[in-house]
N, CA, C and O atoms as a printed pandas DataFrame, in Angstrom:
     atom_number atom_name residue_name chain_id  residue_number  x_coord  y_coord  z_coord
0              1         N          MET        A               1  -95.847   48.084   13.038
1              2        CA          MET        A               1  -95.008   48.643   11.946
2              3         C          MET        A               1  -95.313   50.147   11.690
3              4         O          MET        A               1  -96.275   50.479   10.998
4              5         N          PRO        A               2  -94.465   51.055   12.269
5              6        CA          PRO        A               2  -94.777   52.407   12.293
6              7         C          PRO        A               2  -95.009   53.048   10.747
7              8         O          PRO        A               2  -95.901   53.868   10.530
8              9         N          GLY        A               3  -94.227   52.638    9.863
9             10        CA          GLY        A               3  -94.317   53.216    8.540
10            11         C          GLY        A               3  -95.586   52.756    7.748
11            12         O          GLY        A               3  -96.061   53.468    6.863
12            13         N          ARG        A               4  -96.089   51.623    8.070
13            14        CA          ARG        A               4  -97.158   51.062    7.334
14            15         C          ARG        A               4  -98.390   51.764    7.222
15            16         O          ARG        A               4  -99.062   51.773    6.191
16            17         N          SER        A               5  -98.741   52.449    8.448
17            18        CA          SER        A               5 -100.048   53.264    8.406
18            19         C          SER        A               5  -99.876   54.520    7.515
19            20         O          SER        A               5 -100.833   54.865    6.823
20            21         N          SER        A               6  -98.765   55.201    7.486
21            22        CA          SER        A               6  -98.567   56.336    6.724
22            23         C          SER        A               6  -98.494   55.980    5.181
23            24         O          SER        A               6  -98.912   56.730    4.298
24            25         N          GLU        A               7  -97.929   54.783    4.974
25            26        CA          GLU        A               7  -97.827   54.293    3.556
26            27         C          GLU        A               7  -99.342   53.996    3.022
27            28         O          GLU        A               7  -99.755   54.355    1.920
28            29         N          THR        A               8 -100.013   53.357    3.890
29            30        CA          THR        A               8 -101.534   53.074    3.575
30            31         C          THR        A               8 -102.259   54.325    3.343
31            32         O          THR        A               8 -103.117   54.374    2.461
32            33         N          GLY        A               9 -101.962   55.390    4.107
33            34        CA          GLY        A               9 -102.686   56.705    3.918
34            35         C          GLY        A               9 -102.254   57.335    2.680
35            36         O          GLY        A               9 -103.114   57.905    2.009
36            37         N          ARG        A              10 -101.082   57.315    2.292
37            38        CA          ARG        A              10 -100.510   57.896    1.052
38            39         C          ARG        A              10 -101.223   57.196   -0.243
39            40         O          ARG        A              10 -101.602   57.792   -1.251
40            41         N          ASP        A              11 -101.313   55.858    0.004
41            42        CA          ASP        A              11 -101.840   55.084   -1.076
42            43         C          ASP        A              11 -103.407   55.434   -1.236
43            44         O          ASP        A              11 -103.926   55.596   -2.340
44            45         N          GLY        A              12 -104.052   55.525   -0.103
45            46        CA          GLY        A              12 -105.452   55.961   -0.115
46            47         C          GLY        A              12 -105.645   57.284   -0.730
47            48         O          GLY        A              12 -106.626   57.481   -1.447
48            49         N          GLU        A              13 -104.699   58.286   -0.480
49            50        CA          GLU        A              13 -104.894   59.594   -0.995
50            51         C          GLU        A              13 -104.709   59.661   -2.488
51            52         O          GLU        A              13 -105.377   60.430   -3.180
52            53         N          ARG        A              14 -103.756   58.815   -2.998
53            54        CA          ARG        A              14 -103.559   58.628   -4.501
54            55         C          ARG        A              14 -104.892   58.033   -5.085
55            56         O          ARG        A              14 -105.390   58.502   -6.109
56            57         N          ILE        A              15 -105.390   57.099   -4.472
57            58        CA          ILE        A              15 -106.547   56.396   -5.066
58            59         C          ILE        A              15 -107.738   57.498   -5.061
59            60         O          ILE        A              15 -108.424   57.665   -6.070
60            61         N          ALA        A              16 -107.917   58.133   -4.044
61            62        CA          ALA        A              16 -108.929   59.085   -3.934
62            63         C          ALA        A              16 -108.817   60.270   -4.912
63            64         O          ALA        A              16 -109.806   60.777   -5.442
64            65         N          GLN        A              17 -107.533   60.685   -5.120
65            66        CA          GLN        A              17 -107.271   61.713   -6.273
66            67         C          GLN        A              17 -107.734   61.188   -7.497
67            68         O          GLN        A              17 -108.481   61.889   -8.180
68            69         N          ARG        A              18 -107.363   59.917   -7.929
69            70        CA          ARG        A              18 -107.760   59.407   -9.236
70            71         C          ARG        A              18 -109.234   59.384   -9.292
71            72         O          ARG        A              18 -109.822   59.829  -10.278
72            73         N          TYR        A              19 -109.880   58.869   -8.246
73            74        CA          TYR        A              19 -111.240   58.680   -8.176
74            75         C          TYR        A              19 -111.991   60.031   -8.477
75            76         O          TYR        A              19 -112.895   60.069   -9.312
76            77         N          LEU        A              20 -111.588   61.128   -7.774
77            78        CA          LEU        A              20 -112.137   62.511   -7.877
78            79         C          LEU        A              20 -111.869   62.966   -9.298
79            80         O          LEU        A              20 -112.805   63.481   -9.909
80            81         N          ARG        A              21 -110.729   62.836   -9.869
81            82        CA          ARG        A              21 -110.380   63.396  -11.242
82            83         C          ARG        A              21 -111.308   62.552  -12.174
83            84         O          ARG        A              21 -111.884   63.156  -13.079
84            85         N          SER        A              22 -111.481   61.368  -12.048
85            86        CA          SER        A              22 -112.342   60.634  -12.979
86            87         C          SER        A              22 -113.797   61.042  -12.948
87            88         O          SER        A              22 -114.534   60.688  -13.869
88            89         N          ARG        A              23 -114.274   61.799  -11.897
89            90        CA          ARG        A              23 -115.495   62.256  -11.791
90            91         C          ARG        A              23 -115.614   63.820  -12.088
91            92         O          ARG        A              23 -116.649   64.427  -11.811
92            93         N          GLY        A              24 -114.569   64.408  -12.631
93            94        CA          GLY        A              24 -114.622   65.720  -13.112
94            95         C          GLY        A              24 -114.151   66.805  -12.011
95            96         O          GLY        A              24 -114.249   68.008  -12.255
96            97         N          TYR        A              25 -113.686   66.370  -10.909
97            98        CA          TYR        A              25 -113.129   67.239   -9.914
98            99         C          TYR        A              25 -111.820   67.751  -10.312
99           100         O          TYR        A              25 -111.032   67.045  -10.941
100          101         N          THR        A              26 -111.533   69.078   -9.935
101          102        CA          THR        A              26 -110.208   69.589  -10.109
102          103         C          THR        A              26 -109.588   69.651   -8.654
103          104         O          THR        A              26 -110.124   70.224   -7.706
104          105         N          ILE        A              27 -108.351   68.960   -8.615
105          106        CA          ILE        A              27 -107.625   68.998   -7.321
106          107         C          ILE        A              27 -106.794   70.207   -7.245
107          108         O          ILE        A              27 -105.930   70.473   -8.081
108          109         N          LEU        A              28 -107.100   71.003   -6.125
109          110        CA          LEU        A              28 -106.334   72.212   -5.940
110          111         C          LEU        A              28 -105.153   72.063   -5.107
111          112         O          LEU        A              28 -104.110   72.677   -5.331
112          113         N          ALA        A              29 -105.324   71.199   -4.090
113          114        CA          ALA        A              29 -104.133   71.059   -3.074
114          115         C          ALA        A              29 -104.342   69.683   -2.432
115          116         O          ALA        A              29 -105.453   69.163   -2.325
116          117         N          THR        A              30 -103.210   69.137   -2.017
117          118        CA          THR        A              30 -103.202   67.870   -1.215
118          119         C          THR        A              30 -102.399   68.007    0.096
119          120         O          THR        A              30 -101.352   68.655    0.097
120          121         N          ASN        A              31 -102.810   67.484    1.073
121          122        CA          ASN        A              31 -102.087   67.404    2.362
122          123         C          ASN        A              31 -101.934   68.912    2.822
123          124         O          ASN        A              31 -100.843   69.264    3.270
124          125         N          TYR        A              32 -102.886   69.739    2.740
125          126        CA          TYR        A              32 -102.780   71.129    3.108
126          127         C          TYR        A              32 -102.753   71.284    4.632
127          128         O          TYR        A              32 -103.616   70.788    5.357
128          129         N          ARG        A              33 -101.746   71.979    5.063
129          130        CA          ARG        A              33 -101.630   72.275    6.526
130          131         C          ARG        A              33 -101.792   73.627    6.905
131          132         O          ARG        A              33 -101.252   74.543    6.285
132          133         N          TRP        A              34 -102.535   73.799    7.932
133          134        CA          TRP        A              34 -102.602   75.177    8.545
134          135         C          TRP        A              34 -102.506   75.001   10.073
135          136         O          TRP        A              34 -103.296   74.365   10.770
136          137         N          GLU        A              35 -101.367   75.693   10.495
137          138        CA          GLU        A              35 -101.099   75.422   11.807
138          139         C          GLU        A              35 -100.906   74.020   12.182
139          140         O          GLU        A              35 -100.058   73.356   11.587
140          141         N          ARG        A              36 -101.669   73.474   13.183
141          142        CA          ARG        A              36 -101.627   72.051   13.343
142          143         C          ARG        A              36 -102.812   71.305   12.728
143          144         O          ARG        A              36 -103.032   70.159   13.121
144          145         N          ALA        A              37 -103.523   71.812   11.878
145          146        CA          ALA        A              37 -104.597   71.174   11.186
146          147         C          ALA        A              37 -104.216   70.805    9.758
147          148         O          ALA        A              37 -103.384   71.443    9.112
148          149         N          GLU        A              38 -104.880   69.724    9.293
149          150        CA          GLU        A              38 -104.582   69.283    7.973
150          151         C          GLU        A              38 -105.841   68.751    7.281
151          152         O          GLU        A              38 -106.749   68.196    7.900
152          153         N          VAL        A              39 -105.838   68.971    5.868
153          154        CA          VAL        A              39 -106.985   68.354    5.120
154          155         C          VAL        A              39 -106.235   67.556    4.016
155          156         O          VAL        A              39 -105.214   68.006    3.495
156          157         N          ASP        A              40 -106.769   66.370    3.681
157          158        CA          ASP        A              40 -106.078   65.597    2.735
158          159         C          ASP        A              40 -106.209   66.102    1.179
159          160         O          ASP        A              40 -105.226   66.130    0.439
160          161         N          ILE        A              41 -107.343   66.444    0.814
161          162        CA          ILE        A              41 -107.468   66.891   -0.459
162          163         C          ILE        A              41 -108.454   68.120   -0.551
163          164         O          ILE        A              41 -109.490   68.112    0.114
164          165         N          ILE        A              42 -108.135   69.153   -1.359
165          166        CA          ILE        A              42 -108.974   70.248   -1.595
166          167         C          ILE        A              42 -109.216   70.266   -3.064
167          168         O          ILE        A              42 -108.295   70.267   -3.881
168          169         N          ALA        A              43 -110.397   70.278   -3.360
169          170        CA          ALA        A              43 -110.841   70.115   -4.851
170          171         C          ALA        A              43 -112.132   71.022   -5.197
171          172         O          ALA        A              43 -112.927   71.426   -4.349
172          173         N          LYS        A              44 -112.199   71.242   -6.411
173          174        CA          LYS        A              44 -113.453   71.869   -6.978
174          175         C          LYS        A              44 -114.403   70.836   -7.675
175          176         O          LYS        A              44 -114.000   70.004   -8.488
176          177         N          ASP        A              45 -115.682   70.971   -7.280
177          178        CA          ASP        A              45 -116.661   70.121   -7.877
178          179         C          ASP        A              45 -117.577   71.110   -8.502
179          180         O          ASP        A              45 -118.544   71.548   -7.878
180          181         N          GLY        A              46 -117.279   71.501   -9.806
181          182        CA          GLY        A              46 -118.020   72.610  -10.383
182          183         C          GLY        A              46 -117.669   73.877   -9.685
183          184         O          GLY        A              46 -116.491   74.233   -9.666
184          185         N          GLU        A              47 -118.595   74.585   -9.109
185          186        CA          GLU        A              47 -118.350   75.801   -8.369
186          187         C          GLU        A              47 -118.251   75.571   -6.881
187          188         O          GLU        A              47 -118.104   76.547   -6.144
188          189         N          VAL        A              48 -118.321   74.331   -6.378
189          190        CA          VAL        A              48 -118.277   74.095   -4.978
190          191         C          VAL        A              48 -116.847   73.720   -4.545
191          192         O          VAL        A              48 -116.209   72.900   -5.205
192          193         N          LEU        A              49 -116.333   74.308   -3.447
193          194        CA          LEU        A              49 -115.011   74.001   -3.014
194          195         C          LEU        A              49 -115.150   72.890   -2.005
195          196         O          LEU        A              49 -115.856   73.067   -1.012
196          197         N          VAL        A              50 -114.488   71.708   -2.213
197          198        CA          VAL        A              50 -114.662   70.512   -1.472
198          199         C          VAL        A              50 -113.414   70.273   -0.708
199          200         O          VAL        A              50 -112.305   70.278   -1.244
200          201         N          PHE        A              51 -113.626   70.055    0.614
201          202        CA          PHE        A              51 -112.486   69.628    1.560
202          203         C          PHE        A              51 -112.727   68.083    1.785
203          204         O          PHE        A              51 -113.786   67.725    2.301
204          205         N          CYS        A              52 -111.834   67.218    1.437
205          206        CA          CYS        A              52 -111.973   65.815    1.563
206          207         C          CYS        A              52 -111.084   65.243    2.475
207          208         O          CYS        A              52 -109.876   65.467    2.395
208          209         N          GLU        A              53 -111.634   64.428    3.450
209          210        CA          GLU        A              53 -110.812   63.657    4.382
210          211         C          GLU        A              53 -110.880   62.209    3.839
211          212         O          GLU        A              53 -111.945   61.633    3.618
212          213         N          VAL        A              54 -109.665   61.673    3.643
213          214        CA          VAL        A              54 -109.567   60.284    3.103
214          215         C          VAL        A              54 -109.164   59.245    4.150
215          216         O          VAL        A              54 -108.168   59.424    4.850
216          217         N          LYS        A              55 -109.913   58.192    4.254
217          218        CA          LYS        A              55 -109.611   57.069    5.194
218          219         C          LYS        A              55 -109.515   55.778    4.435
219          220         O          LYS        A              55 -110.433   55.346    3.738
220          221         N          MET        A              56 -108.377   55.193    4.600
221          222        CA          MET        A              56 -108.217   53.815    3.868
222          223         C          MET        A              56 -107.896   52.751    4.962
223          224         O          MET        A              56 -107.228   53.005    5.965
224          225         N          ARG        A              57 -108.419   51.580    4.681
225          226        CA          ARG        A              57 -108.012   50.467    5.645
226          227         C          ARG        A              57 -107.933   49.214    4.692
227          228         O          ARG        A              57 -108.588   49.101    3.656
228          229         N          THR        A              58 -107.046   48.293    5.182
229          230        CA          THR        A              58 -106.817   47.107    4.420
230          231         C          THR        A              58 -107.675   45.951    4.929
231          232         O          THR        A              58 -107.594   44.862    4.360
232          233         N          ASP        A              59 -108.512   46.132    5.996
233          234        CA          ASP        A              59 -109.438   45.124    6.460
234          235         C          ASP        A              59 -110.481   45.974    7.259
235          236         O          ASP        A              59 -110.285   47.151    7.561
236          237         N          ASP        A              60 -111.624   45.257    7.576
237          238        CA          ASP        A              60 -112.607   45.947    8.256
238          239         C          ASP        A              60 -112.880   45.511    9.673
239          240         O          ASP        A              60 -113.983   45.690   10.189
240          241         N          ARG        A              61 -111.765   44.875   10.368
241          242        CA          ARG        A              61 -111.985   44.347   11.621
242          243         C          ARG        A              61 -112.301   45.474   12.714
243          244         O          ARG        A              61 -112.825   45.200   13.794
244          245         N          PHE        A              62 -111.948   46.710   12.344
245          246        CA          PHE        A              62 -112.345   47.836   13.286
246          247         C          PHE        A              62 -113.407   48.663   12.774
247          248         O          PHE        A              62 -113.592   49.802   13.203
248          249         N          GLY        A              63 -114.193   48.077   11.770
249          250        CA          GLY        A              63 -115.281   48.725   11.229
250          251         C          GLY        A              63 -114.894   49.454    9.896
251          252         O          GLY        A              63 -113.768   49.353    9.409
252          253         N          PRO        A              64 -115.856   50.160    9.364
253          254        CA          PRO        A              64 -115.546   50.787    8.122
254          255         C          PRO        A              64 -114.656   52.058    8.245
255          256         O          PRO        A              64 -114.726   52.750    9.261
256          257         N          PRO        A              65 -113.802   52.377    7.198
257          258        CA          PRO        A              65 -112.942   53.510    7.346
258          259         C          PRO        A              65 -113.545   54.860    7.749
259          260         O          PRO        A              65 -112.887   55.656    8.419
260          261         N          GLU        A              66 -114.707   55.102    7.371
261          262        CA          GLU        A              66 -115.255   56.414    7.583
262          263         C          GLU        A              66 -115.541   56.642    9.045
263          264         O          GLU        A              66 -115.670   57.785    9.484
264          265         N          LEU        A              67 -115.649   55.499    9.855
265          266        CA          LEU        A              67 -115.697   55.748   11.386
266          267         C          LEU        A              67 -114.508   56.363   11.887
267          268         O          LEU        A              67 -114.596   56.932   12.975
268          269         N          ALA        A              68 -113.333   56.348   11.245
269          270        CA          ALA        A              68 -112.180   56.990   11.800
270          271         C          ALA        A              68 -112.136   58.463   11.651
271          272         O          ALA        A              68 -111.189   59.106   12.104
272          273         N          VAL        A              69 -113.171   59.043   11.004
273          274        CA          VAL        A              69 -113.324   60.596   10.963
274          275         C          VAL        A              69 -114.111   60.961   12.126
275          276         O          VAL        A              69 -115.330   61.118   12.065
276          277         N          THR        A              70 -113.369   61.110   13.271
277          278        CA          THR        A              70 -113.977   61.375   14.501
278          279         C          THR        A              70 -114.438   63.005   14.648
279          280         O          THR        A              70 -114.072   63.838   13.818
280          281         N          ALA        A              71 -115.127   63.281   15.590
281          282        CA          ALA        A              71 -115.504   64.700   15.755
282          283         C          ALA        A              71 -114.241   65.587   15.958
283          284         O          ALA        A              71 -114.236   66.750   15.553
284          285         N          ARG        A              72 -113.171   65.031   16.588
285          286        CA          ARG        A              72 -111.973   65.791   16.753
286          287         C          ARG        A              72 -111.274   65.955   15.410
287          288         O          ARG        A              72 -110.720   67.034   15.196
288          289         N          LYS        A              73 -111.243   65.075   14.554
289          290        CA          LYS        A              73 -110.737   65.067   13.223
290          291         C          LYS        A              73 -111.540   66.117   12.405
291          292         O          LYS        A              73 -110.977   66.900   11.641
292          293         N          GLN        A              74 -112.872   66.094   12.601
293          294        CA          GLN        A              74 -113.669   67.005   11.807
294          295         C          GLN        A              74 -113.347   68.537   12.084
295          296         O          GLN        A              74 -113.333   69.407   11.214
296          297         N          VAL        A              75 -113.089   68.727   13.442
297          298        CA          VAL        A              75 -112.713   70.083   13.865
298          299         C          VAL        A              75 -111.429   70.496   13.205
299          300         O          VAL        A              75 -111.337   71.618   12.706
300          301         N          ARG        A              76 -110.420   69.630   13.177
301          302        CA          ARG        A              76 -109.158   69.858   12.480
302          303         C          ARG        A              76 -109.224   70.167   10.899
303          304         O          ARG        A              76 -108.514   70.989   10.320
304          305         N          VAL        A              77 -110.171   69.386   10.337
305          306        CA          VAL        A              77 -110.312   69.749    8.967
306          307         C          VAL        A              77 -111.067   70.973    8.632
307          308         O          VAL        A              77 -110.864   71.573    7.576
308          309         N          ARG        A              78 -111.987   71.378    9.561
309          310        CA          ARG        A              78 -112.645   72.625    9.391
310          311         C          ARG        A              78 -111.633   73.818    9.608
311          312         O          ARG        A              78 -111.688   74.863    8.960
312          313         N          GLN        A              79 -110.687   73.542   10.606
313          314        CA          GLN        A              79 -109.770   74.594   10.897
314          315         C          GLN        A              79 -108.811   74.785    9.647
315          316         O          GLN        A              79 -108.501   75.922    9.289
316          317         N          ALA        A              80 -108.361   73.691    9.008
317          318        CA          ALA        A              80 -107.562   73.768    7.830
318          319         C          ALA        A              80 -108.283   74.381    6.685
319          320         O          ALA        A              80 -107.684   75.047    5.840
320          321         N          ALA        A              81 -109.575   74.163    6.648
321          322        CA          ALA        A              81 -110.425   74.794    5.566
322          323         C          ALA        A              81 -110.485   76.240    5.684
323          324         O          ALA        A              81 -110.440   76.965    4.690
324          325         N          LEU        A              82 -110.602   76.749    7.053
325          326        CA          LEU        A              82 -110.660   78.126    7.313
326          327         C          LEU        A              82 -109.348   78.807    6.896
327          328         O          LEU        A              82 -109.311   79.867    6.272
328          329         N          GLY        A              83 -108.305   78.125    7.284
329          330        CA          GLY        A              83 -106.939   78.590    6.934
330          331         C          GLY        A              83 -106.744   78.693    5.473
331          332         O          GLY        A              83 -106.219   79.689    4.975
332          333         N          PHE        A              84 -107.136   77.735    4.808
333          334        CA          PHE        A              84 -107.073   77.720    3.231
334          335         C          PHE        A              84 -107.770   78.957    2.777
335          336         O          PHE        A              84 -107.154   79.797    2.121
336          337         N          CYS        A              85 -109.009   79.109    3.088
337          338        CA          CYS        A              85 -109.781   80.141    2.630
338          339         C          CYS        A              85 -109.197   81.519    2.867
339          340         O          CYS        A              85 -109.208   82.401    2.009
340          341         N          ALA        A              86 -108.646   81.664    4.178
341          342        CA          ALA        A              86 -107.960   82.909    4.575
342          343         C          ALA        A              86 -106.773   83.210    3.670
343          344         O          ALA        A              86 -106.586   84.291    3.111
344          345         N          GLU        A              87 -105.964   82.097    3.585
345          346        CA          GLU        A              87 -104.699   82.150    2.874
346          347         C          GLU        A              87 -104.977   82.616    1.378
347          348         O          GLU        A              87 -104.296   83.480    0.826
348          349         N          GLU        A              88 -106.024   81.972    0.789
349          350        CA          GLU        A              88 -106.281   82.247   -0.611
350          351         C          GLU        A              88 -107.295   83.378   -0.830
351          352         O          GLU        A              88 -107.784   83.636   -1.930
352          353         N          GLU        A              89 -107.555   84.001    0.253
353          354        CA          GLU        A              89 -108.615   85.176    0.178
354          355         C          GLU        A              89 -109.883   84.703   -0.434
355          356         O          GLU        A              89 -110.423   85.415   -1.281
356          357         N          ILE        A              90 -110.369   83.654   -0.112
357          358        CA          ILE        A              90 -111.630   83.119   -0.599
358          359         C          ILE        A              90 -112.806   83.488    0.278
359          360         O          ILE        A              90 -112.923   83.082    1.434
360          361         N          GLU        A              91 -113.667   84.275   -0.331
361          362        CA          GLU        A              91 -114.936   84.710    0.563
362          363         C          GLU        A              91 -116.168   84.237   -0.272
363          364         O          GLU        A              91 -116.080   84.029   -1.482
364          365         N          ASP        A              92 -117.251   84.088    0.398
365          366        CA          ASP        A              92 -118.585   83.724   -0.194
366          367         C          ASP        A              92 -118.513   82.673   -1.236
367          368         O          ASP        A              92 -118.988   82.768   -2.368
368          369         N          GLN        A              93 -117.885   81.683   -0.754
369          370        CA          GLN        A              93 -117.728   80.358   -1.567
370          371         C          GLN        A              93 -118.538   79.197   -0.874
371          372         O          GLN        A              93 -118.439   78.924    0.323
372          373         N          VAL        A              94 -119.317   78.576   -1.738
373          374        CA          VAL        A              94 -120.034   77.371   -1.228
374          375         C          VAL        A              94 -118.949   76.264   -1.016
375          376         O          VAL        A              94 -118.186   75.967   -1.935
376          377         N          CYS        A              95 -118.892   75.673    0.179
377          378        CA          CYS        A              95 -117.971   74.773    0.590
378          379         C          CYS        A              95 -118.659   73.518    1.027
379          380         O          CYS        A              95 -119.781   73.583    1.530
380          381         N          ARG        A              96 -118.026   72.351    0.855
381          382        CA          ARG        A              96 -118.512   71.115    1.289
382          383         C          ARG        A              96 -117.462   70.300    2.056
383          384         O          ARG        A              96 -116.291   70.585    1.808
384          385         N          PHE        A              97 -117.711   69.296    2.982
385          386        CA          PHE        A              97 -116.873   68.513    3.628
386          387         C          PHE        A              97 -117.270   67.034    3.286
387          388         O          PHE        A              97 -118.343   66.529    3.615
388          389         N          ASP        A              98 -116.285   66.406    2.591
389          390        CA          ASP        A              98 -116.656   65.054    2.078
390          391         C          ASP        A              98 -115.710   64.104    2.761
391          392         O          ASP        A              98 -114.623   64.493    3.188
392          393         N          VAL        A              99 -116.127   62.845    2.865
393          394        CA          VAL        A              99 -115.155   61.739    3.298
394          395         C          VAL        A              99 -115.117   60.779    2.083
395          396         O          VAL        A              99 -116.112   60.483    1.421
396          397         N          ILE        A             100 -113.819   60.311    1.855
397          398        CA          ILE        A             100 -113.792   59.241    0.807
398          399         C          ILE        A             100 -113.134   58.116    1.776
399          400         O          ILE        A             100 -112.078   58.219    2.400
400          401         N          ALA        A             101 -114.022   57.027    1.743
401          402        CA          ALA        A             101 -113.619   55.822    2.615
402          403         C          ALA        A             101 -113.135   54.727    1.672
403          404         O          ALA        A             101 -113.901   54.385    0.770
404          405         N          ILE        A             102 -112.044   54.191    1.774
405          406        CA          ILE        A             102 -111.512   53.109    0.940
406          407         C          ILE        A             102 -111.142   51.875    1.725
407          408         O          ILE        A             102 -110.447   51.922    2.740
408          409         N          LEU        A             103 -111.640   50.766    1.207
409          410        CA          LEU        A             103 -111.419   49.536    1.715
410          411         C          LEU        A             103 -110.630   48.761    0.665
411          412         O          LEU        A             103 -111.185   48.499   -0.402
412          413         N          LEU        A             104 -109.535   48.424    0.863
413          414        CA          LEU        A             104 -108.698   47.569   -0.050
414          415         C          LEU        A             104 -108.337   46.283    0.676
415          416         O          LEU        A             104 -107.421   46.298    1.498
416          417         N          ASP        A             105 -109.019   45.169    0.410
417          418        CA          ASP        A             105 -108.714   43.910    1.050
418          419         C          ASP        A             105 -108.584   42.848    0.071
419          420         O          ASP        A             105 -108.407   43.121   -1.116
420          421         N          ARG        A             106 -108.660   41.646    0.496
421          422        CA          ARG        A             106 -108.507   40.372   -0.428
422          423         C          ARG        A             106 -109.676   40.349   -1.322
423          424         O          ARG        A             106 -109.553   39.714   -2.369
424          425         N          ARG        A             107 -110.867   40.982   -1.059
425          426        CA          ARG        A             107 -111.964   40.890   -1.991
426          427         C          ARG        A             107 -111.847   42.090   -3.083
427          428         O          ARG        A             107 -112.633   42.117   -4.029
428          429         N          GLY        A             108 -110.989   42.935   -2.947
429          430        CA          GLY        A             108 -110.709   44.058   -3.947
430          431         C          GLY        A             108 -110.836   45.371   -3.366
431          432         O          GLY        A             108 -110.629   45.594   -2.173
432          433         N          LEU        A             109 -111.201   46.299   -4.271
433          434        CA          LEU        A             109 -111.247   47.805   -3.757
434          435         C          LEU        A             109 -112.702   48.267   -3.742
435          436         O          LEU        A             109 -113.515   48.046   -4.640
436          437         N          GLU        A             110 -112.921   48.911   -2.652
437          438        CA          GLU        A             110 -114.239   49.478   -2.504
438          439         C          GLU        A             110 -114.109   50.992   -2.009
439          440         O          GLU        A             110 -113.468   51.347   -1.020
440          441         N          ILE        A             111 -114.803   51.790   -2.838
441          442        CA          ILE        A             111 -114.650   53.337   -2.548
442          443         C          ILE        A             111 -116.032   53.828   -2.193
443          444         O          ILE        A             111 -116.990   53.631   -2.941
444          445         N          ARG        A             112 -116.128   54.483   -1.024
445          446        CA          ARG        A             112 -117.423   55.167   -0.718
446          447         C          ARG        A             112 -117.128   56.560   -0.578
447          448         O          ARG        A             112 -116.308   56.971    0.243
448          449         N          HIS        A             113 -117.833   57.369   -1.431
449          450        CA          HIS        A             113 -117.686   58.875   -1.281
450          451         C          HIS        A             113 -118.858   59.476   -0.637
451          452         O          HIS        A             113 -119.964   59.494   -1.177
452          453         N          ILE        A             114 -118.601   59.986    0.560
453          454        CA          ILE        A             114 -119.679   60.537    1.359
454          455         C          ILE        A             114 -119.668   61.958    1.225
455          456         O          ILE        A             114 -118.838   62.656    1.809
456          457         N          LYS        A             115 -120.635   62.451    0.413
457          458        CA          LYS        A             115 -120.683   64.087    0.278
458          459         C          LYS        A             115 -121.326   64.712    1.427
459          460         O          LYS        A             115 -122.196   64.092    2.039
460          461         N          ASP        A             116 -120.987   65.842    1.761
461          462        CA          ASP        A             116 -121.551   66.541    2.800
462          463         C          ASP        A             116 -121.562   65.698    4.103
463          464         O          ASP        A             116 -122.568   65.622    4.809
464          465         N          ALA        A             117 -120.437   65.091    4.377
465          466        CA          ALA        A             117 -120.346   64.127    5.490
466          467         C          ALA        A             117 -120.541   64.755    6.856
467          468         O          ALA        A             117 -121.142   64.184    7.767
468          469         N          PHE        A             118 -119.935   66.110    6.962
469          470        CA          PHE        A             118 -120.003   66.684    8.201
470          471         C          PHE        A             118 -120.068   68.306    8.028
471          472         O          PHE        A             118 -120.135   69.031    9.021
């Protein structure tokens, strides 16, 4: 089903945004694109600029969601982060790359926030 994956992704990003806000993060941008690179959520955690990649799965038959953040995906997120900083003229800013892994299955909702994931 082609639309199901993107629908699950959007649901995961909404869950991740609520999760981050509940922990005091300020959301600056979502689905930020720079050329062919994208980052799901850009937020502030105090003075730290955080680039978050969100992965959600509805079952764990292919392993935990965070395993889907491959080395290639990490490169793309870093490219989007550089583009965001250039576009916003951000220099000398402490940055962090996080992964928010969401598993929503028959057992319920599980969120793992991996800070400094890569």
